[in-house]
KEGULUM-342953 format. One record per atom (N, C-alpha, C): x, y, z; residue in one letter. Coordinates in Angstrom, 3 decimals. Example, Ala and Ser with C-alpha at 12.3 -4.5 7.8 and 13.67 -1.06 7.14 Angstrom:
13.190; -5.690; 7.800; A
12.300; -4.500; 7.800; A
13.200; -3.300; 7.800; A
12.850; -2.250; 7.080; S
13.670; -1.060; 7.140; S
12.900; 0.030; 7.870; S
***
This chain:
0.698; -1.481; -0.214; M
-0.152; -0.174; 0.130; M
0.825; 0.837; -0.120; M
0.460; 1.706; -1.149; N
1.085; 3.464; -0.838; N
0.990; 4.682; 0.308; N
1.753; 4.616; 0.991; E
1.282; 5.767; 2.274; E
2.127; 7.084; 1.752; E
1.027; 8.275; 3.000; Q
1.733; 9.111; 3.261; Q
1.440; 9.889; 4.341; Q
3.125; 9.741; 4.893; E
2.509; 10.727; 6.922; E
2.323; 12.032; 6.179; E
1.490; 12.370; 7.298; V
0.994; 13.776; 7.487; V
0.973; 14.524; 8.769; V
0.753; 14.257; 9.903; E
0.921; 14.468; 11.077; E
1.188; 13.908; 11.851; E
2.643; 14.153; 13.214; I
3.276; 13.006; 14.305; I
3.400; 13.820; 14.967; I
2.174; 13.317; 16.140; I
2.587; 13.189; 17.705; I
3.404; 12.581; 18.262; I
4.674; 13.629; 18.693; D
5.952; 12.339; 18.925; D
6.345; 12.446; 20.648; D
6.195; 11.330; 21.175; F
5.780; 11.381; 22.713; F
7.661; 11.309; 23.237; F
8.738; 10.897; 22.031; T
9.421; 11.016; 22.263; T
10.623; 12.325; 22.891; T
9.311; 13.328; 22.457; N
9.497; 14.617; 22.619; N
9.518; 15.045; 24.218; N
10.588; 15.754; 24.879; P
10.228; 15.867; 26.802; P
9.124; 16.981; 26.476; P
8.465; 17.487; 25.870; N
8.106; 18.706; 25.997; N
6.442; 18.530; 26.028; N
6.014; 16.954; 24.722; E
5.105; 16.538; 24.651; E
3.721; 16.386; 25.535; E
4.381; 15.665; 26.825; Y
3.359; 15.613; 28.247; Y
3.045; 16.718; 28.638; Y
3.390; 17.900; 28.167; Q
2.503; 19.418; 29.122; Q
1.661; 19.875; 28.250; Q
1.151; 19.142; 26.627; K
0.430; 19.475; 25.678; K
-1.237; 18.693; 26.125; K
-1.363; 18.159; 27.246; W
-2.473; 17.135; 27.736; W
-2.917; 17.084; 28.686; W
-4.700; 17.519; 28.828; S
-5.048; 17.499; 30.301; S
-5.426; 16.078; 30.458; S
-5.708; 15.667; 31.934; A
-6.002; 14.985; 32.073; A
-7.803; 14.757; 32.754; A
-8.724; 13.639; 32.522; I
-10.021; 13.795; 33.376; I
-9.869; 12.776; 33.713; I
-10.119; 12.492; 34.807; N
-10.364; 10.879; 35.539; N
-11.457; 11.417; 36.417; N
-12.297; 9.361; 36.965; D
-14.007; 10.049; 37.164; D
-14.189; 10.511; 38.298; D
-13.271; 11.076; 38.800; N
-13.449; 12.163; 40.246; N
-14.189; 14.095; 39.491; N
-14.564; 13.731; 38.000; V
-15.706; 15.087; 38.046; V
-17.093; 14.042; 38.377; V
-17.051; 12.773; 38.867; M
-18.412; 12.373; 38.900; M
-18.279; 11.617; 40.478; M
-17.241; 12.162; 41.420; G
-17.174; 11.672; 42.537; G
-16.346; 10.736; 42.461; G
-15.805; 9.533; 41.597; G
-14.884; 8.965; 42.101; G
-13.138; 9.411; 42.460; G
-12.297; 8.162; 42.326; I
-11.385; 8.626; 42.718; I
-10.216; 8.077; 42.296; I
-10.558; 7.663; 41.115; S
-9.254; 6.985; 39.946; S
-8.030; 8.290; 40.163; S
-6.756; 7.779; 39.500; I
-6.016; 9.075; 39.454; I
-5.339; 8.527; 38.048; I
-4.482; 9.430; 37.418; G
-3.938; 9.312; 36.364; G
-4.012; 10.598; 35.331; G
-2.349; 10.378; 34.560; Q
-1.702; 11.656; 34.104; Q
-1.250; 10.634; 33.136; Q
-0.254; 12.093; 32.457; L
0.234; 11.541; 30.932; L
1.834; 12.158; 31.903; L
2.355; 11.447; 31.964; N
4.341; 12.145; 32.575; N
5.084; 11.797; 31.699; N
6.136; 12.065; 31.812; W
7.374; 12.529; 30.795; W
8.317; 11.074; 32.036; W
9.233; 10.154; 31.343; D
9.879; 9.378; 32.583; D
11.483; 9.329; 32.297; D
11.832; 10.539; 31.559; G
12.829; 10.861; 30.554; G
13.354; 9.879; 28.973; G
12.858; 9.026; 28.695; K
12.924; 8.337; 27.169; K
11.603; 8.767; 26.388; K
10.393; 8.851; 27.086; R
9.055; 8.643; 26.383; R
7.953; 9.262; 27.684; R
6.915; 9.527; 26.924; C
5.237; 10.006; 27.992; C
5.003; 8.565; 28.398; C
4.098; 8.834; 29.737; R
4.032; 7.776; 29.982; R
2.442; 8.190; 30.543; R
1.431; 7.319; 29.692; F
0.117; 7.640; 30.824; F
-0.549; 6.273; 31.761; F
-0.381; 6.890; 32.765; Q
-0.384; 6.353; 34.092; Q
-0.882; 6.088; 35.260; Q
-1.366; 5.770; 36.433; G
-1.759; 6.181; 37.539; G
-2.617; 4.954; 37.668; G
-3.995; 4.766; 38.893; E
-4.773; 3.849; 39.531; E
-5.966; 3.643; 39.389; E
-6.724; 3.338; 39.065; L
-8.522; 2.836; 38.770; L
-8.881; 2.325; 39.878; L
-9.913; 3.086; 40.391; S
-10.329; 2.706; 41.561; S
-11.986; 2.739; 41.364; S
-12.971; 1.507; 41.808; L
-14.452; 1.504; 41.600; L
-14.975; 2.261; 42.797; L
-14.632; 2.909; 43.312; K
-15.081; 3.544; 44.960; K
-15.835; 4.960; 44.281; K
-17.016; 5.388; 44.830; N
-18.023; 6.101; 44.335; N
-18.163; 6.097; 43.126; N
-18.504; 4.505; 42.442; N
-18.969; 4.631; 40.532; N
-17.867; 5.057; 40.519; N
-16.248; 4.896; 40.463; G
-15.233; 5.745; 40.005; G
-14.856; 4.104; 38.692; G
-14.076; 4.134; 38.297; G
-13.388; 3.583; 37.440; G
-13.012; 4.052; 35.920; G
-12.313; 5.335; 35.700; F
-12.045; 5.272; 34.847; F
-10.609; 6.296; 34.621; F
-9.729; 6.552; 33.719; S
-8.951; 7.653; 33.650; S
-8.818; 7.978; 32.659; S
-8.490; 8.856; 31.866; S
-8.356; 9.650; 30.309; S
-7.114; 10.681; 30.409; S
-7.026; 11.108; 29.584; I
-6.233; 11.964; 29.542; I
-6.360; 12.567; 27.257; I
-6.570; 13.769; 27.128; K
-6.372; 13.806; 26.033; K
-5.803; 15.708; 25.489; K
-5.846; 15.581; 24.343; R
-5.060; 17.048; 23.516; R
-6.062; 17.283; 22.817; R
-5.523; 18.823; 21.911; Y
-5.854; 19.652; 21.081; Y
-5.045; 19.307; 20.019; Y
-5.497; 19.134; 18.736; I
-4.141; 18.820; 17.323; I
-5.168; 20.170; 16.121; I
-3.684; 19.831; 15.565; E
-3.845; 21.559; 14.723; E
-4.392; 20.009; 13.039; E
-5.061; 21.422; 12.528; P
-6.395; 20.673; 11.395; P
-5.808; 19.387; 10.567; P
-6.550; 18.737; 10.748; L
-6.100; 17.629; 9.912; L
-6.233; 17.711; 8.172; L
-5.206; 16.929; 7.636; S
-6.219; 16.531; 5.805; S
-7.019; 15.974; 5.675; S
-8.187; 16.497; 4.798; K
-9.464; 15.141; 4.848; K
-9.443; 14.075; 4.687; K
-8.361; 13.809; 3.779; E
-7.730; 12.658; 2.909; E
-7.250; 11.598; 4.218; E
-6.560; 11.788; 5.587; I
-6.241; 11.084; 6.206; I
-7.059; 10.275; 6.789; I
-6.981; 9.077; 6.515; N
-7.918; 7.723; 7.050; N
-6.930; 6.707; 7.423; N
-6.109; 6.811; 8.091; T
-5.412; 5.626; 9.185; T
-4.751; 6.809; 10.010; T
-4.890; 6.088; 11.293; I
-3.783; 6.305; 12.419; I
-2.540; 5.543; 12.989; I
-1.459; 5.410; 13.200; E
-0.784; 4.736; 13.908; E
-0.048; 4.701; 14.955; E
-0.486; 3.454; 15.584; L
0.060; 3.973; 17.107; L
0.991; 3.063; 17.539; L
2.461; 3.820; 18.484; M
3.426; 3.000; 18.799; M
3.512; 3.066; 20.207; M
3.937; 1.548; 20.865; F
3.438; 2.075; 22.603; F
4.186; 0.875; 23.285; F
4.418; 0.813; 24.198; L
4.737; -0.285; 25.408; L
3.642; -0.719; 25.760; L
3.052; -1.801; 26.180; G
1.640; -2.238; 26.792; G
2.075; -2.560; 27.996; G
1.034; -2.554; 28.661; D
1.007; -3.213; 29.695; D
-0.149; -4.452; 30.481; D
-0.837; -4.854; 29.644; G
-1.730; -5.743; 29.456; G
-3.288; -5.250; 29.259; G
-3.640; -4.365; 29.438; H
-4.787; -3.489; 29.485; H
-5.301; -3.353; 28.222; H
-6.581; -3.477; 28.537; T
-7.302; -2.979; 27.451; T
-7.718; -1.410; 26.948; T
-7.282; -0.101; 26.132; Y
-7.612; 1.539; 26.568; Y
-8.374; 1.565; 25.231; Y
-9.032; 2.704; 25.560; Q
-9.622; 3.054; 23.800; Q
-8.465; 4.435; 23.503; Q
-8.768; 4.161; 22.136; L
-8.014; 5.978; 21.419; L
-8.909; 6.531; 21.285; L
-9.308; 7.766; 21.728; R
-10.399; 8.085; 21.576; R
-10.304; 9.784; 20.506; R
-10.902; 10.070; 19.177; L
-11.255; 11.676; 18.972; L
-12.532; 12.312; 18.892; L
-11.993; 13.425; 19.302; T
-12.874; 14.431; 19.192; T
-13.300; 15.540; 18.238; T
-14.909; 15.463; 17.764; T
-14.992; 16.201; 16.954; T
-16.178; 17.355; 17.514; T
-16.267; 18.603; 16.397; W
-16.844; 19.638; 16.700; W
-17.528; 19.199; 14.886; W
-18.656; 19.278; 15.183; K
-19.590; 19.358; 13.569; K
-20.742; 20.057; 14.119; K
-21.387; 21.015; 13.597; N
-22.540; 22.175; 13.252; N
-23.026; 22.189; 14.914; N
-21.725; 22.048; 15.750; G
-22.332; 23.218; 16.967; G
-22.108; 21.973; 18.103; G
-21.851; 20.873; 18.058; E
-22.253; 19.588; 18.710; E
-20.746; 18.412; 18.758; E
-20.391; 18.437; 19.411; R
-19.168; 17.503; 20.032; R
-20.051; 15.959; 20.302; R
-18.471; 14.979; 18.992; I
-19.024; 14.173; 19.193; I
-17.459; 13.109; 19.359; I
-17.330; 12.397; 20.448; Q
-16.311; 11.396; 21.090; Q
-16.418; 10.230; 20.068; Q
-15.263; 9.860; 19.402; Y
-15.531; 8.395; 18.626; Y
-14.360; 7.707; 19.369; Y
-14.406; 6.189; 19.449; K
-13.660; 5.230; 19.938; K
-13.401; 4.203; 19.477; K
-11.903; 3.657; 19.968; H
-11.446; 2.441; 19.070; H
-10.694; 1.609; 20.015; H
-11.520; 0.346; 20.339; D
-10.570; -0.361; 21.732; D
-9.261; -0.991; 21.073; D
-8.496; -1.004; 21.982; F
-7.166; -1.970; 21.806; F
-6.484; -2.113; 22.755; F
-5.834; -3.924; 22.510; T
-5.031; -4.681; 23.546; T
-3.985; -3.708; 23.787; T
-3.194; -4.311; 24.657; T
-1.824; -4.165; 25.097; T
-1.243; -5.708; 25.390; T
0.215; -5.766; 24.925; T
0.681; -7.318; 25.874; T
1.709; -6.662; 26.710; T
1.725; -6.990; 27.751; K
2.319; -6.573; 29.075; K
4.464; -6.749; 28.635; K
4.612; -5.447; 28.559; G
6.106; -4.987; 27.987; G
6.444; -5.311; 26.801; G
5.515; -5.633; 25.900; K
6.014; -5.834; 24.375; K
5.678; -4.658; 23.624; K
6.570; -4.274; 22.923; Q
6.785; -2.852; 21.933; Q
5.427; -3.468; 20.905; Q
4.693; -2.555; 20.818; Q
3.565; -2.647; 19.895; Q
3.170; -1.604; 19.199; Q
3.044; -1.835; 17.598; K
2.128; -1.132; 16.594; K
0.758; -1.408; 16.641; K
0.062; -0.129; 16.244; K
-1.485; -1.366; 16.185; K
-2.265; 0.685; 14.854; K
-2.870; -0.597; 14.158; T
-3.314; 0.431; 12.775; T
-4.720; 0.993; 13.043; T
-5.286; 1.766; 12.897; F
-6.930; 1.826; 12.951; F
-6.945; 3.419; 12.177; F
-8.227; 2.173; 11.150; H
-8.721; 2.847; 10.294; H
-10.157; 4.163; 10.836; H
-10.352; 4.792; 10.134; L
-10.899; 6.073; 10.593; L
-12.742; 5.267; 10.705; L
-13.009; 4.652; 9.574; H
-14.377; 3.687; 9.763; H
-14.724; 3.232; 10.467; H
-13.281; 2.652; 11.617; N
-13.758; 1.477; 12.270; N
-14.049; 2.392; 13.886; N
-13.771; 3.309; 14.154; F
-14.321; 4.411; 15.286; F
-15.904; 4.057; 15.517; F
-16.214; 3.989; 16.394; Q
-17.832; 4.029; 17.423; Q
-17.963; 5.021; 18.149; Q
-18.602; 5.947; 17.305; A
-19.669; 7.254; 17.880; A
-20.003; 7.249; 19.401; A
-19.753; 7.647; 20.512; V
-19.664; 7.353; 22.002; V
-20.591; 8.343; 22.570; V
-21.051; 8.316; 23.653; F
-21.597; 9.374; 24.423; F
-21.639; 8.554; 25.854; F
-20.912; 8.700; 26.663; R
-20.794; 8.681; 28.173; R
-20.729; 6.781; 28.138; R
-20.141; 6.558; 27.275; G
-20.152; 5.273; 27.389; G
-21.161; 4.379; 26.396; G
-21.971; 4.822; 25.943; Q
-23.137; 4.442; 25.130; Q
-22.567; 4.713; 24.011; Q
-22.771; 3.380; 22.997; L
-23.084; 3.957; 21.270; L
-23.789; 4.757; 20.683; L
-23.483; 6.091; 20.157; L
-24.231; 6.378; 19.027; L
-24.763; 6.558; 17.828; L
-26.165; 5.831; 17.204; T
-26.782; 4.944; 16.129; T
-26.589; 6.202; 15.674; T
-26.655; 7.370; 15.190; H
-27.214; 8.425; 14.313; H
-25.855; 9.511; 14.070; H
-24.656; 9.269; 14.818; A
-23.757; 10.203; 14.402; A
-23.168; 10.062; 12.866; A
-22.917; 11.230; 12.803; P
-21.813; 11.361; 11.331; P
-20.595; 11.138; 11.265; P
-20.423; 10.723; 9.884; E
-19.049; 9.615; 9.896; E
-18.125; 10.542; 10.458; E
-17.260; 9.962; 10.587; L
-15.842; 10.784; 11.387; L
-14.873; 11.103; 9.812; L
-14.523; 11.592; 9.990; V
-13.559; 12.647; 8.763; V
-12.476; 13.181; 9.189; V
-11.381; 13.112; 9.052; A
-10.293; 13.249; 9.919; A
-10.206; 15.370; 10.195; A
-10.945; 16.012; 8.472; N
-10.450; 17.327; 9.352; N
-11.783; 17.677; 9.999; N
-12.210; 16.650; 10.926; D
-13.410; 17.354; 12.079; D
-12.598; 17.059; 13.125; D
-11.684; 16.342; 13.326; I
-11.253; 15.669; 14.389; I
-10.139; 17.173; 15.241; I
-10.608; 17.695; 16.263; K
-10.238; 18.438; 16.849; K
-9.210; 18.104; 18.544; K
-9.559; 16.779; 18.847; Q
-8.753; 16.314; 19.924; Q
-9.089; 14.627; 19.344; Q
-7.518; 14.339; 20.599; V
-6.990; 13.111; 20.684; V
-6.625; 12.719; 22.153; V
-7.096; 11.120; 22.373; G
-6.874; 11.120; 23.685; G
-6.885; 9.167; 24.363; G
-6.909; 8.833; 24.952; F
-6.804; 7.843; 25.552; F
-7.619; 7.893; 26.552; F
-7.969; 6.180; 26.960; L
-9.263; 6.167; 28.082; L
-8.936; 4.962; 28.579; L
-9.020; 4.875; 29.728; I
-8.876; 3.335; 30.207; I
-9.990; 3.351; 31.314; I
-11.108; 1.982; 31.952; T
-12.213; 1.823; 31.767; T
-12.280; 0.631; 32.126; T
-11.770; -0.553; 32.508; N
-11.369; -1.349; 32.732; N
-12.773; -2.532; 34.051; N
-13.295; -2.157; 34.682; K
-14.234; -2.455; 35.448; K
-13.276; -3.131; 37.191; K
-12.435; -2.832; 37.059; Q
-11.132; -2.922; 38.363; Q
-10.883; -2.521; 38.515; Q
-9.733; -2.414; 39.798; T
-9.352; -1.533; 40.794; T
-7.531; -1.743; 40.438; T
-6.732; -1.469; 38.847; S
-5.613; -1.361; 38.996; S
-5.068; -0.326; 39.036; S
-3.775; -0.553; 38.953; P
-3.001; 0.543; 38.540; P
-2.411; 0.091; 36.505; P
-2.325; 1.163; 36.088; F
-1.625; 0.859; 34.428; F
-1.133; 1.846; 34.267; F
0.001; 1.198; 32.932; N
1.017; 2.239; 32.683; N
1.388; 1.651; 31.233; N
0.750; 2.652; 30.763; L
0.733; 2.959; 28.832; L
1.908; 3.604; 28.484; L
3.388; 3.262; 28.214; N
4.501; 4.166; 27.600; N
3.653; 4.674; 25.541; N
3.698; 5.652; 25.890; L
3.335; 5.865; 24.339; L
4.810; 6.294; 23.677; L
4.780; 5.631; 22.132; D
5.904; 6.762; 21.538; D
5.432; 7.487; 20.407; D
4.861; 7.213; 19.646; Q
4.195; 7.611; 18.207; Q
2.936; 7.451; 18.298; Q
1.938; 8.272; 17.488; I
1.481; 8.959; 16.764; I
1.523; 9.054; 15.757; I
0.919; 8.766; 14.652; Q
1.051; 8.816; 12.913; Q
-0.224; 9.152; 11.744; Q
-0.693; 10.671; 11.943; F
-2.493; 10.416; 11.268; F
-1.731; 10.388; 9.608; F
-1.903; 9.167; 8.639; K
-1.719; 8.648; 7.837; K
-2.687; 8.931; 6.907; K
-2.679; 8.599; 5.393; T
-2.842; 8.767; 4.026; T
-2.832; 7.466; 3.507; T
-3.313; 6.313; 3.365; L
-2.606; 4.735; 3.021; L
-3.943; 5.017; 1.183; L
-3.227; 5.128; 0.423; K
-3.692; 4.869; -1.032; K
-3.996; 3.584; -0.741; K
-4.720; 3.333; -1.714; N
-5.813; 2.252; -2.150; N
-6.470; 1.294; -0.725; N
-6.318; 2.269; -0.003; H
-7.195; 1.855; 1.151; H
-8.947; 1.823; 1.166; H
-8.764; 0.224; 1.577; P
-10.520; 0.477; 1.333; P
-11.418; 1.568; 2.069; P
-12.636; 1.667; 1.277; T
-13.354; 2.675; 2.076; T
-14.072; 1.380; 2.628; T
-15.552; 2.675; 3.482; P
-16.427; 1.556; 4.339; P
-17.259; 0.865; 3.546; P
-17.524; 1.590; 2.149; Q
-18.577; 0.621; 1.165; Q
-17.432; 0.023; 0.369; Q
-16.696; 0.011; 0.507; S
-15.903; -1.148; -0.515; S
-15.291; -2.593; 0.211; S
-16.098; -2.502; 1.755; I
-15.252; -3.786; 2.461; I
-16.542; -5.445; 2.564; I
-15.964; -5.934; 2.305; P
-16.861; -7.191; 2.043; P
-17.421; -6.762; 3.272; P
-19.258; -7.459; 3.013; E
-19.219; -7.734; 4.762; E
-19.455; -8.945; 4.907; E
***
């Protein structure tokens, strides 16, 4: 496949973590903690989930510059911890904020690269799937983020290396993928 790199978020840049903000379940009374930190080599999304006070999630997000509408793929490079996370994209369209998610699993201690196609993201609102959301288009994306919510008390530690927003040529569109 022919590809063209368009934009990169480099988590090996010691200043990258400063562009991210954390939103944990304490906004609803929970006591989970999590944030993005610099460990001397890369950025690390780490913390501890707690189910007390109806808690159980931690997230980070950052604003991004406008992307080309031709972008159709995101590649994520990371070192896993064995938990499942969500890559989240936020759009604002016609005055409404919509979040799109794609779950991904990690293998503890293994360097991984995952590829996400925009047409495979699901629109969500507070954990519920939205059925009538507009198609996710790259130039509508305003924020990128990560969320962990695994319904158990546990520490987490996702070492992030890079996000690449790409245009893959000859990439199947949602209409051309066989059912």
